[in-house]
C-alpha positions as CSV (number, residue, x, y, z in Angstrom):
1,M,-19.9,-19.8,10.1
2,A,-20.0,-23.3,9.5
3,T,-18.7,-24.0,13.1
4,Y,-21.9,-24.6,14.6
5,A,-22.7,-28.0,12.6
6,N,-19.7,-29.6,14.2
7,L,-20.3,-28.6,17.9
8,P,-21.9,-31.1,20.5
9,A,-25.3,-30.0,21.1
10,P,-27.2,-30.3,24.3
11,S,-30.4,-31.9,24.0
12,P,-33.3,-33.4,26.4
13,E,-32.9,-36.8,24.8
14,Q,-28.9,-36.8,25.3
15,G,-28.9,-35.3,28.9
16,L,-27.0,-32.0,30.0
17,N,-24.9,-34.3,31.8
18,R,-23.3,-36.0,29.0
19,Y,-23.1,-32.8,27.2
20,M,-21.0,-31.2,30.2
21,Q,-18.6,-34.2,29.7
22,E,-18.2,-33.8,26.3
23,I,-17.5,-30.3,26.5
24,R,-14.6,-30.7,29.0
25,K,-12.8,-32.6,26.6
26,F,-11.8,-29.5,24.6
27,P,-8.6,-27.9,25.8
28,M,-8.4,-24.3,27.4
29,L,-6.1,-21.8,25.4
30,E,-3.2,-20.3,26.5
31,P,-3.2,-16.3,25.5
32,D,-0.8,-17.0,22.8
33,Q,-2.8,-19.7,21.2
34,E,-5.9,-17.8,21.4
35,Y,-4.3,-14.8,19.5
36,M,-3.1,-17.1,16.4
37,L,-6.1,-18.8,16.3
38,A,-8.1,-15.6,16.2
39,K,-5.6,-14.2,13.8
40,R,-6.0,-17.1,11.4
41,W,-9.8,-16.7,11.3
42,V,-9.6,-12.9,11.0
43,E,-7.1,-13.1,7.9
44,H,-7.8,-16.3,6.5
45,E,-11.2,-17.1,7.6
46,D,-9.8,-20.5,9.0
47,T,-12.6,-22.5,10.2
48,D,-10.6,-25.1,12.0
49,A,-9.3,-22.1,14.0
50,A,-12.6,-20.8,14.7
51,H,-13.9,-24.1,15.8
52,Q,-10.9,-24.3,18.3
53,L,-11.9,-20.7,19.8
54,V,-15.5,-21.7,19.8
55,T,-15.1,-25.3,21.4
56,S,-12.3,-23.8,24.1
57,H,-15.0,-21.5,25.6
58,L,-18.3,-23.8,25.5
59,R,-17.9,-24.0,29.4
60,L,-18.0,-20.4,29.7
61,A,-21.1,-20.4,27.7
62,A,-22.5,-23.4,29.7
63,K,-21.6,-21.6,32.9
64,I,-23.4,-18.3,31.8
65,A,-26.4,-20.1,30.8
66,M,-26.7,-21.8,34.1
67,G,-27.2,-18.4,35.8
68,Y,-30.6,-18.1,33.6
69,R,-31.8,-21.8,34.9
70,G,-34.7,-20.1,37.0
71,Y,-36.9,-18.9,34.1
72,G,-38.4,-22.3,33.5
73,L,-37.1,-22.7,29.9
74,P,-35.4,-26.0,28.5
75,Q,-31.7,-25.8,29.6
76,A,-30.5,-27.3,26.5
77,E,-32.0,-24.4,24.7
78,V,-30.8,-22.0,26.7
79,I,-27.3,-23.5,26.4
80,S,-27.6,-23.6,22.2
81,E,-28.8,-20.0,22.4
82,A,-25.5,-19.3,24.6
83,N,-23.5,-21.2,22.0
84,V,-25.1,-19.0,19.2
85,G,-23.8,-16.1,21.2
86,L,-20.5,-17.3,21.6
87,M,-20.4,-17.9,17.9
88,Q,-21.0,-14.3,16.9
89,A,-18.4,-13.4,19.4
90,V,-15.9,-15.2,17.7
91,K,-16.8,-14.1,14.2
92,K,-16.4,-10.3,15.2
93,F,-13.5,-10.8,17.7
94,D,-10.8,-8.8,16.8
95,P,-7.3,-10.0,18.6
96,E,-5.6,-6.7,18.2
97,K,-7.8,-4.9,20.7
98,G,-5.9,-6.3,23.8
99,F,-8.3,-8.2,25.5
100,R,-9.1,-11.8,26.0
101,L,-12.2,-13.7,23.9
102,A,-13.9,-14.6,27.3
103,T,-14.1,-10.9,28.3
104,Y,-15.7,-10.2,24.7
105,A,-17.8,-13.2,24.3
106,M,-19.8,-12.7,27.7
107,W,-21.4,-9.7,26.4
108,W,-22.7,-11.5,23.2
109,I,-23.4,-14.9,25.3
110,R,-25.7,-12.9,27.6
111,A,-27.3,-10.8,24.8
112,S,-28.2,-13.9,22.8
113,I,-29.7,-15.6,26.3
114,Q,-31.5,-12.7,27.1
115,E,-33.0,-12.3,23.7
116,Y,-34.1,-15.8,24.1
117,V,-35.8,-15.4,27.5
118,L,-37.6,-12.2,26.4
119,R,-39.2,-13.8,23.1
120,S,-40.3,-17.0,25.4
121,W,-41.6,-15.1,28.4
122,S,-45.0,-13.8,27.7
123,M,-44.8,-11.7,30.7
124,V,-42.2,-9.7,29.0
125,K,-43.7,-8.0,26.0
126,L,-42.2,-5.4,23.7
127,G,-44.3,-3.0,25.7
128,T,-42.6,-3.8,28.7
129,T,-40.3,-0.8,30.0
130,S,-36.8,-1.0,30.7
131,A,-37.2,-0.9,34.1
132,Q,-39.4,-3.5,34.5
133,K,-37.1,-5.9,32.2
134,K,-34.3,-4.9,34.5
135,L,-36.3,-6.2,37.5
136,F,-37.1,-9.6,35.3
137,F,-33.4,-10.0,35.1
138,N,-32.2,-8.7,38.7
139,L,-34.9,-9.9,41.0
140,R,-33.1,-12.9,42.1
141,K,-29.7,-11.2,42.9
142,A,-31.5,-8.5,44.7
143,K,-33.5,-10.9,46.7
144,A,-29.9,-12.7,47.4
145,R,-28.3,-9.6,48.4
146,L,-31.2,-8.8,51.0
147,G,-31.0,-12.6,52.2
148,A,-34.5,-12.9,51.1
149,M,-34.3,-16.1,49.2
150,E,-37.0,-18.1,51.3
151,E,-40.4,-19.2,49.3
152,G,-43.3,-17.2,49.2
153,D,-44.1,-13.4,49.6
154,L,-41.3,-11.0,50.3
155,R,-41.5,-8.9,53.3
156,P,-42.6,-5.4,52.9
157,E,-39.3,-3.9,54.0
158,N,-37.6,-6.2,51.2
159,V,-40.1,-5.3,48.6
160,K,-39.4,-1.6,49.2
161,Q,-36.0,-2.0,49.1
162,I,-35.9,-3.8,45.8
163,A,-38.3,-1.4,44.3
164,T,-36.0,1.4,45.1
165,D,-32.8,-0.3,44.1
166,L,-34.3,-1.2,40.7
167,G,-36.9,2.0,40.0
168,V,-40.0,-0.3,39.7
169,T,-43.1,0.2,41.6
170,E,-43.8,-2.1,44.9
171,A,-46.5,-3.8,43.1
172,E,-44.2,-5.0,40.3
173,V,-41.9,-6.5,42.7
174,I,-44.5,-8.3,44.3
175,S,-46.2,-9.6,41.1
176,M,-42.7,-10.8,39.3
177,N,-41.8,-12.5,42.5
178,R,-44.8,-14.3,42.6
179,R,-44.6,-15.3,38.7
180,M,-41.2,-16.4,38.7
181,A,-41.5,-18.3,42.4
182,G,-40.6,-21.6,42.5
183,S,-38.7,-22.3,39.4
184,D,-35.1,-22.0,40.8
185,A,-32.9,-25.3,40.4
186,S,-29.6,-25.6,42.4
187,L,-26.1,-26.3,40.7
188,N,-25.4,-28.4,43.8
189,A,-28.1,-31.0,42.3
190,T,-26.5,-34.4,42.0
191,I,-25.9,-35.5,38.6
192,S,-24.3,-39.1,37.1
193,A,-23.7,-40.2,34.0
194,D,-24.1,-43.9,34.9
195,G,-26.1,-43.9,37.7
196,E,-23.4,-43.8,40.2
197,G,-21.3,-41.4,42.0
198,S,-22.2,-37.8,43.2
199,A,-21.0,-35.3,41.2
200,Q,-22.9,-32.2,41.0
201,W,-23.7,-29.6,38.3
202,Q,-21.1,-27.2,39.6
203,D,-18.3,-29.8,39.0
204,W,-18.8,-29.9,35.3
205,L,-18.8,-26.1,34.5
206,E,-15.2,-24.7,34.7
207,D,-11.5,-25.5,35.8
208,E,-9.5,-23.3,37.7
209,G,-8.2,-21.3,34.5
210,A,-11.6,-20.9,33.2
211,D,-12.7,-19.4,36.5
212,Q,-10.1,-16.9,36.6
213,A,-10.9,-15.8,32.9
214,G,-14.5,-15.4,34.1
215,D,-13.4,-13.3,36.9
216,Y,-11.3,-11.2,35.0
217,A,-14.1,-11.0,32.2
218,E,-16.6,-9.8,35.0
219,R,-14.2,-7.2,36.1
220,N,-13.8,-6.0,32.6
221,E,-17.4,-5.9,31.5
222,L,-18.0,-3.5,34.5
223,E,-15.1,-1.2,33.7
224,T,-16.5,-1.1,30.2
225,R,-19.8,-0.1,31.0
226,R,-18.5,2.6,33.3
227,A,-16.2,4.0,30.5
228,L,-19.0,3.7,28.1
229,L,-21.1,6.0,30.6
230,T,-18.2,8.6,31.0
231,Q,-17.7,8.7,27.0
232,A,-21.7,8.8,26.4
233,M,-22.0,11.7,28.9
234,D,-20.3,14.0,26.3
235,V,-23.6,14.1,24.2
236,L,-25.2,16.0,26.7
237,N,-25.0,19.9,27.7
238,D,-24.0,21.0,31.0
239,R,-27.2,21.5,32.3
240,E,-28.7,18.2,31.0
241,K,-25.7,16.4,32.2
242,D,-25.9,17.9,35.9
243,I,-29.7,17.1,36.1
244,L,-29.2,13.6,35.2
245,E,-26.1,13.3,37.6
246,Q,-28.4,14.8,40.3
247,R,-31.5,12.7,39.8
248,R,-30.0,9.3,38.3
249,L,-26.4,8.9,39.6
250,K,-26.5,9.8,43.2
251,D,-27.3,7.4,46.1
252,Q,-29.5,10.2,47.4
253,P,-31.3,11.6,44.6
254,V,-31.6,15.4,44.6
255,T,-35.6,16.4,44.4
256,L,-37.2,18.1,41.6
257,E,-38.3,20.8,44.1
258,E,-34.4,21.5,44.8
259,L,-33.4,21.4,41.2
260,S,-36.3,23.6,40.1
261,G,-34.9,26.0,42.5
262,V,-31.5,25.9,41.1
263,Y,-32.6,26.6,37.6
264,D,-35.2,28.7,38.1
265,V,-37.8,26.8,36.3
266,S,-40.5,24.4,37.2
267,R,-40.3,20.9,38.8
268,E,-42.3,19.9,35.4
269,R,-39.6,21.3,33.3
270,I,-36.7,19.6,35.4
271,R,-38.6,16.3,34.9
272,Q,-38.7,16.6,31.3
273,I,-35.0,17.8,31.0
274,E,-34.4,14.5,33.0
275,V,-36.2,12.2,30.6
276,R,-34.8,13.7,27.5
277,A,-31.3,13.5,29.1
278,F,-31.7,9.9,30.0
279,D,-33.1,9.2,26.6
280,K,-30.2,10.7,25.1
281,L,-27.7,8.8,27.1
282,Q,-29.2,5.4,26.7
283,K,-29.2,6.0,22.7
284,R,-25.7,7.0,22.8
285,M,-24.4,4.1,25.0
286,T,-26.3,1.8,22.4
287,E,-24.3,3.4,19.7
288,L,-21.1,2.9,21.3
289,A,-21.5,-0.2,22.6
290,A,-22.5,-1.3,19.1
291,D,-19.4,0.5,17.6
292,K,-17.2,-1.8,20.1
293,G,-19.2,-4.9,18.8
294,M,-20.4,-5.4,22.3
295,M,-24.1,-5.9,21.1
296,E,-25.7,-8.3,18.8
297,E,-27.0,-5.9,16.2
298,E,-26.6,-7.5,12.7
299,A,-27.0,-5.1,10.1
């Protein structure tokens, strides 16, 4: 897609303030406008239509990118990666599916940003477990829920709670928190293009209509993930499904000891079945997400 060359590009020289001003010039699209533009792109590869679809969602990409501002990476590069994900979403968007582009694009934007973050942070290597990556991307949210956003080490009870919620060790929580400390920036920071005024970063992100689209997209993302999980569970046999539900999907997981009594096998055998079932479930969910175009996996 040749659309990227014609987009405003964030850069340290230009300043993000000016970039935010530029992307606000592009109008938001009504549902029927978006549908017709998407049809023109799908059926005729109309690059002008694709360009309008991309530019109308640049504020959404910037808003999502701002959520990754605490990883110590150049914000201009994070936004650029978000825009790459947005263009991939437009390229593969099917208007006949019945949902808005914003809902679909959020998956691609986040995937593109997260891939960039993982490539850039030396602490997150290919050998890192999925649980550790989950910790990497969710530690700040977990701290916010507990009201533990103060600087310095976490209190022991908070460390324990986060470790339990995210399925990692307490030592990993402490280590990750120390590595990531001190790099947060506020969306309430004052900015100005000409040295005057008192605008804030958050003022440049989304207008009222775009916020509504973003909220709708968030809800749809959660619903889609739940639907994928339900559908993917069909790959498991009855015993695998029951053990996985008892061990991974309950607020109070059943112990290996209890399940070994139910199925009359050893605790180690229950653990093996759980691990195998979880691997099968993850693989199936990945396949289903790829089929829906929800993950950036180019052939």
